[in-house]
DRENDO-1510 file (C-alpha; in Angstrom, 1 decimal, always signed):
<recs>
REC; n; res; u; v; w
REC; 1; MET; -100.8; +41.2; -101.5 .
REC; 2; THR; -99.6; +38.1; -99.7 .
REC; 3; SER; -96.1; +37.1; -98.6 .
REC; 4; PRO; -93.7; +35.7; -101.3 .
REC; 5; HIS; -93.4; +32.6; -99.0 .
REC; 6; PHE; -97.2; +32.1; -99.1 .
REC; 7; ASN; -98.3; +29.2; -101.3 .
REC; 8; SER; -102.0; +29.5; -102.2 .
REC; 9; THR; -102.3; +25.8; -102.9 .
REC; 10; ASP; -101.7; +25.1; -99.2 .
REC; 11; ALA; -104.5; +27.5; -98.1 .
REC; 12; VAL; -108.2; +26.9; -97.7 .
REC; 13; ALA; -111.1; +29.1; -96.8 .
REC; 14; ASP; -114.3; +28.0; -95.0 .
REC; 15; PHE; -117.3; +30.2; -95.6 .
REC; 16; HIS; -120.2; +29.7; -93.2 .
REC; 17; LEU; -123.6; +31.1; -94.1 .
REC; 18; LEU; -125.3; +31.5; -90.7 .
REC; 19; GLY; -128.5; +33.3; -91.6 .
REC; 20; GLU; -129.8; +35.5; -88.8 .
REC; 21; VAL; -128.0; +35.0; -85.5 .
REC; 22; SER; -127.7; +37.0; -82.3 .
REC; 23; TYR; -124.6; +39.3; -82.1 .
REC; 24; ASP; -123.5; +37.8; -78.8 .
REC; 25; ASP; -123.7; +34.2; -80.0 .
REC; 26; CYS; -121.7; +35.2; -83.1 .
REC; 27; LEU; -119.1; +37.0; -81.2 .
REC; 28; ALA; -118.6; +34.0; -78.9 .
REC; 29; LEU; -118.2; +31.8; -82.0 .
REC; 30; GLN; -115.6; +34.2; -83.4 .
REC; 31; ARG; -113.5; +34.1; -80.3 .
REC; 32; ARG; -113.6; +30.3; -80.2 .
REC; 33; LEU; -112.6; +30.2; -83.9 .
REC; 34; VAL; -109.7; +32.6; -83.2 .
REC; 35; TYR; -108.3; +30.1; -80.8 .
REC; 36; GLU; -108.7; +27.2; -83.2 .
REC; 37; VAL; -107.3; +29.0; -86.2 .
REC; 38; SER; -104.4; +30.6; -84.4 .
REC; 39; ASN; -103.2; +27.2; -83.2 .
REC; 40; SER; -103.7; +25.3; -86.5 .
REC; 41; GLY; -100.3; +26.2; -88.0 .
REC; 42; THR; -101.7; +26.2; -91.5 .
REC; 43; PRO; -103.0; +29.0; -93.8 .
REC; 44; ARG; -106.7; +28.5; -93.1 .
REC; 45; ALA; -109.3; +31.3; -93.1 .
REC; 46; ILE; -112.8; +31.1; -91.8 .
REC; 47; VAL; -115.4; +33.7; -92.9 .
REC; 48; LEU; -118.8; +34.0; -91.3 .
REC; 49; LEU; -121.6; +35.7; -93.2 .
REC; 50; CYS; -124.8; +36.5; -91.3 .
REC; 51; GLU; -127.4; +39.1; -90.3 .
REC; 52; HIS; -128.2; +40.2; -86.8 .
REC; 53; PRO; -131.3; +41.3; -85.0 .
REC; 54; SER; -131.4; +45.0; -84.2 .
REC; 55; LEU; -128.5; +46.1; -82.0 .
REC; 56; ILE; -125.9; +48.9; -81.8 .
REC; 57; THR; -122.2; +48.2; -81.3 .
REC; 58; VAL; -119.7; +50.9; -80.4 .
REC; 59; GLY; -116.1; +50.4; -81.5 .
REC; 60; ARG; -113.0; +52.1; -80.2 .
REC; 61; SER; -113.6; +55.3; -82.3 .
REC; 62; GLY; -117.2; +55.6; -81.4 .
REC; 63; SER; -119.1; +57.2; -78.5 .
REC; 64; ARG; -122.6; +57.5; -77.1 .
REC; 65; GLY; -122.7; +61.0; -78.7 .
REC; 66; HIS; -122.7; +59.3; -82.2 .
REC; 67; ILE; -126.0; +57.7; -81.5 .
REC; 68; ARG; -128.8; +60.2; -82.1 .
REC; 69; ILE; -131.5; +58.0; -80.5 .
REC; 70; ASP; -132.7; +59.0; -77.1 .
REC; 71; ALA; -132.7; +56.6; -74.1 .
REC; 72; ASP; -136.5; +56.3; -74.0 .
REC; 73; THR; -136.6; +55.2; -77.7 .
REC; 74; LEU; -133.8; +52.7; -77.2 .
REC; 75; ALA; -135.7; +51.2; -74.2 .
REC; 76; LYS; -139.1; +51.2; -76.0 .
REC; 77; GLU; -137.6; +49.4; -79.1 .
REC; 78; GLN; -135.4; +47.2; -76.9 .
REC; 79; LEU; -132.4; +48.4; -78.9 .
REC; 80; ALA; -129.3; +47.4; -76.8 .
REC; 81; ILE; -125.9; +49.0; -77.0 .
REC; 82; ARG; -122.7; +46.9; -76.8 .
REC; 83; TRP; -119.2; +48.5; -76.4 .
REC; 84; VAL; -116.9; +46.1; -78.3 .
REC; 85; SER; -113.1; +45.8; -78.9 .
REC; 86; ARG; -112.8; +46.5; -82.5 .
REC; 87; SER; -111.7; +49.4; -84.7 .
REC; 88; GLY; -114.2; +51.8; -86.2 .
REC; 89; GLY; -117.1; +53.6; -84.7 .
REC; 90; CYS; -120.8; +52.9; -84.0 .
REC; 91; VAL; -122.8; +50.5; -86.1 .
REC; 92; LEU; -126.5; +49.8; -86.0 .
REC; 93; HIS; -127.0; +46.2; -87.0 .
REC; 94; ALA; -130.3; +45.0; -88.4 .
REC; 95; PRO; -131.8; +42.4; -90.7 .
REC; 96; GLY; -130.9; +43.3; -94.3 .
REC; 97; GLN; -127.4; +44.2; -93.3 .
REC; 98; LEU; -124.8; +41.6; -94.1 .
REC; 99; ALA; -122.1; +41.1; -91.4 .
REC; 100; VAL; -118.9; +39.5; -92.7 .
REC; 101; TYR; -116.4; +38.2; -90.1 .
REC; 102; PRO; -113.1; +36.9; -91.4 .
REC; 103; ILE; -111.0; +34.9; -88.9 .
REC; 104; VAL; -107.6; +34.9; -90.5 .
REC; 105; PRO; -104.2; +33.9; -89.0 .
REC; 106; LEU; -102.0; +36.7; -90.3 .
REC; 107; ASP; -98.7; +35.0; -89.7 .
REC; 108; SER; -99.8; +31.9; -91.8 .
REC; 109; PHE; -100.6; +34.2; -94.7 .
REC; 110; GLY; -97.5; +36.4; -94.2 .
REC; 111; TRP; -99.5; +39.6; -93.6 .
REC; 112; ALA; -99.2; +42.6; -91.5 .
REC; 113; ARG; -102.4; +44.5; -90.4 .
REC; 114; GLY; -102.2; +47.0; -93.2 .
REC; 115; GLY; -102.0; +44.3; -95.9 .
REC; 116; TYR; -105.0; +42.5; -94.4 .
REC; 117; MET; -107.1; +45.7; -94.2 .
REC; 118; ALA; -106.3; +46.4; -97.8 .
REC; 119; CYS; -107.5; +42.9; -98.8 .
REC; 120; LEU; -110.6; +43.2; -96.7 .
REC; 121; THR; -111.6; +46.6; -98.2 .
REC; 122; GLY; -110.7; +45.4; -101.7 .
REC; 123; ALA; -112.8; +42.2; -101.4 .
REC; 124; MET; -115.9; +44.3; -100.4 .
REC; 125; ARG; -115.3; +46.8; -103.2 .
REC; 126; PHE; -115.0; +43.9; -105.7 .
REC; 127; ALA; -118.3; +42.5; -104.5 .
REC; 128; LEU; -120.1; +45.8; -104.8 .
REC; 129; GLU; -118.6; +46.7; -108.2 .
REC; 130; SER; -119.5; +43.2; -109.5 .
REC; 131; LEU; -123.1; +44.2; -108.6 .
REC; 132; ARG; -122.7; +47.3; -110.7 .
REC; 133; VAL; -122.1; +49.7; -107.8 .
REC; 134; SER; -119.3; +52.3; -108.2 .
REC; 135; THR; -117.3; +52.6; -104.9 .
REC; 136; HIS; -114.6; +54.7; -103.4 .
REC; 137; ALA; -112.6; +55.1; -100.2 .
REC; 138; ARG; -111.9; +58.2; -98.1 .
REC; 139; ASP; -108.6; +59.1; -96.5 .
REC; 140; GLY; -108.1; +57.7; -93.0 .
REC; 141; SER; -110.9; +55.2; -93.4 .
REC; 142; SER; -111.2; +51.5; -94.5 .
REC; 143; ASP; -115.0; +51.9; -95.1 .
REC; 144; VAL; -116.5; +51.6; -98.5 .
REC; 145; TRP; -118.6; +54.4; -99.9 .
REC; 146; GLY; -120.9; +54.8; -102.9 .
REC; 147; ARG; -122.5; +57.8; -104.6 .
REC; 148; THR; -125.3; +57.9; -102.0 .
REC; 149; GLY; -123.2; +57.4; -98.8 .
REC; 150; LEU; -121.5; +54.9; -96.6 .
REC; 151; LEU; -122.3; +51.3; -97.7 .
REC; 152; ALA; -119.9; +49.1; -95.8 .
REC; 153; ALA; -118.4; +50.0; -92.4 .
REC; 154; VAL; -115.2; +48.2; -91.4 .
REC; 155; GLY; -114.2; +47.3; -87.8 .
REC; 156; VAL; -111.5; +44.8; -87.0 .
REC; 157; GLU; -109.7; +43.3; -84.0 .
REC; 158; ILE; -106.6; +41.2; -83.9 .
REC; 159; GLU; -105.9; +38.7; -81.1 .
REC; 160; GLN; -103.2; +36.0; -81.1 .
REC; 161; ALA; -102.2; +37.4; -84.5 .
REC; 162; THR; -105.6; +36.4; -85.8 .
REC; 163; THR; -108.3; +38.7; -87.1 .
REC; 164; TYR; -112.0; +38.8; -86.1 .
REC; 165; HIS; -114.9; +41.2; -86.3 .
REC; 166; GLY; -115.0; +42.5; -89.9 .
REC; 167; THR; -117.3; +44.5; -92.1 .
REC; 168; PHE; -121.0; +45.4; -92.3 .
REC; 169; LEU; -122.6; +45.9; -95.6 .
REC; 170; ASN; -126.1; +47.5; -95.8 .
REC; 171; VAL; -127.9; +45.5; -98.5 .
REC; 172; ALA; -131.5; +46.5; -97.9 .
REC; 173; PRO; -132.1; +47.1; -94.1 .
REC; 174; GLU; -134.7; +49.5; -92.8 .
REC; 175; MET; -132.7; +52.7; -92.9 .
REC; 176; THR; -134.6; +55.0; -90.5 .
REC; 177; ARG; -132.7; +54.0; -87.3 .
REC; 178; ILE; -129.5; +53.2; -89.1 .
REC; 179; SER; -129.3; +56.7; -90.4 .
REC; 180; GLN; -129.5; +58.0; -86.8 .
REC; 181; VAL; -126.2; +56.4; -85.9 .
REC; 182; ASP; -123.1; +58.3; -87.1 .
REC; 183; THR; -121.0; +55.3; -88.1 .
REC; 184; ALA; -118.3; +57.4; -89.9 .
REC; 185; ALA; -118.3; +60.4; -87.6 .
REC; 186; SER; -114.7; +59.8; -86.3 .
REC; 187; VAL; -113.1; +59.8; -89.8 .
REC; 188; VAL; -115.2; +62.4; -91.7 .
REC; 189; ALA; -114.5; +66.1; -91.4 .
REC; 190; ALA; -117.3; +68.2; -89.8 .
REC; 191; HIS; -118.1; +69.9; -93.2 .
REC; 192; GLU; -118.4; +66.7; -95.1 .
REC; 193; LYS; -121.6; +64.6; -95.6 .
REC; 194; ALA; -121.4; +61.2; -93.8 .
REC; 195; SER; -124.8; +59.8; -94.6 .
REC; 196; MET; -125.5; +56.1; -94.4 .
REC; 197; SER; -126.8; +54.3; -97.4 .
REC; 198; CYS; -127.5; +50.8; -98.8 .
REC; 199; LEU; -127.1; +48.7; -101.9 .
REC; 200; LEU; -130.8; +49.1; -102.7 .
REC; 201; ALA; -130.4; +52.9; -102.8 .
REC; 202; GLU; -127.3; +52.6; -105.0 .
REC; 203; ARG; -128.7; +50.2; -107.5 .
REC; 204; ARG; -132.3; +51.4; -107.3 .
REC; 205; LEU; -133.1; +47.8; -107.7 .
REC; 206; PRO; -133.2; +45.0; -105.1 .
REC; 207; ALA; -130.4; +42.6; -104.7 .
REC; 208; ARG; -131.0; +39.1; -103.4 .
REC; 209; MET; -128.9; +38.4; -100.3 .
REC; 210; THR; -127.8; +35.0; -101.8 .
REC; 211; ASP; -126.3; +36.9; -104.8 .
REC; 212; VAL; -124.5; +39.3; -102.4 .
REC; 213; HIS; -123.1; +36.2; -100.5 .
REC; 214; THR; -121.8; +34.9; -103.8 .
REC; 215; ARG; -120.1; +38.2; -104.8 .
REC; 216; VAL; -118.5; +38.6; -101.4 .
REC; 217; ILE; -117.1; +35.1; -101.5 .
REC; 218; GLU; -115.7; +35.7; -104.9 .
REC; 219; GLY; -114.1; +38.9; -103.7 .
REC; 220; PHE; -112.4; +37.2; -100.8 .
REC; 221; LEU; -111.1; +34.4; -103.0 .
REC; 222; ASP; -109.6; +36.9; -105.4 .
REC; 223; PHE; -108.1; +39.4; -102.9 .
REC; 224; PHE; -106.9; +36.7; -100.4 .
REC; 225; GLU; -105.5; +34.6; -103.3 .
REC; 226; LEU; -107.2; +31.5; -102.2 .
REC; 227; ASP; -107.6; +28.5; -104.6 .
REC; 228; ARG; -109.6; +26.1; -102.4 .
REC; 229; HIS; -112.7; +26.8; -100.4 .
REC; 230; ASN; -115.7; +25.2; -98.7 .
REC; 231; ILE; -119.2; +26.7; -98.3 .
REC; 232; HIS; -121.2; +25.6; -95.3 .
REC; 233; THR; -124.7; +26.4; -94.0 .
REC; 234; GLY; -124.5; +27.1; -90.3 .
REC; 235; HIS; -121.8; +26.1; -87.9 .
REC; 236; PRO; -121.8; +23.1; -85.4 .
REC; 237; TRP; -120.6; +25.3; -82.5 .
REC; 238; LEU; -123.4; +27.8; -82.9 .
REC; 239; ARG; -126.5; +27.5; -80.8 .
REC; 240; HIS; -129.6; +27.3; -83.0 .
REC; 241; PRO; -133.3; +26.8; -82.4 .
REC; 242; ALA; -134.7; +23.3; -82.4 .
REC; 243; GLY; -135.2; +22.0; -85.9 .
REC; 244; PHE; -132.5; +24.1; -87.5 .
REC; 245; VAL; -130.1; +22.1; -89.7 .
REC; 246; ARG; -126.8; +22.9; -88.2 .
REC; 247; GLU; -124.3; +22.0; -90.9 .
REC; 248; SER; -124.2; +21.1; -94.5 .
REC; 249; THR; -121.1; +21.3; -96.6 .
REC; 250; SER; -120.7; +21.8; -100.3 .
REC; 251; GLY; -117.2; +20.3; -100.3 .
REC; 252; VAL; -113.9; +21.8; -101.5 .
REC; 253; CYS; -114.2; +23.9; -104.6 .
</recs>
């Protein structure tokens, strides 16, 4: 999938396991990383893996009409809505949903947008299928589907030829509110079923988030053809509560 001029021995990926972090803080971190990576001149990818407190984001294909939650309920549950600059529709984020944010300089890897999107979707399908979940795609969508519904929504932005935002995999979130947001409404025909689902429903068995992290990392290393990587806990630029260990590094693998 990469350019014939790309040499995987020169590339490195840094994976940061952030735990639960606010959406706004994570978005600010991504934007700062876009600037750093786009000016590095080397094929270096940074991938953030985290969960968010409950929040709804609306991408370029989404609208308020895709959110079937009334204003009183949103206010009562302090469920904020953010309009964001990414592809895709509406996504309700919540603990138990894994957000995966790759910051990738496309020029350094020799990719166009289409090649990157194919790798991103492929990496997520690899992760799910390695957890014994059969997946498929739908025409006109980069999202990942299982037999019970939409499992991983994809929404990407590119700035300075570098990607950010990413994909949102429902592992085992509380699905009541998530099911009231029509994430795939913009790409699914009116007569088709566009229900939201999660890894727990697909497997009928729980999956540990740490195991999902491992599978997602393996998928990225495979589809992005990366030989070297580091795994970190936290990120030194991210604001954390007092007492949180900001950074520990496993080293280059």
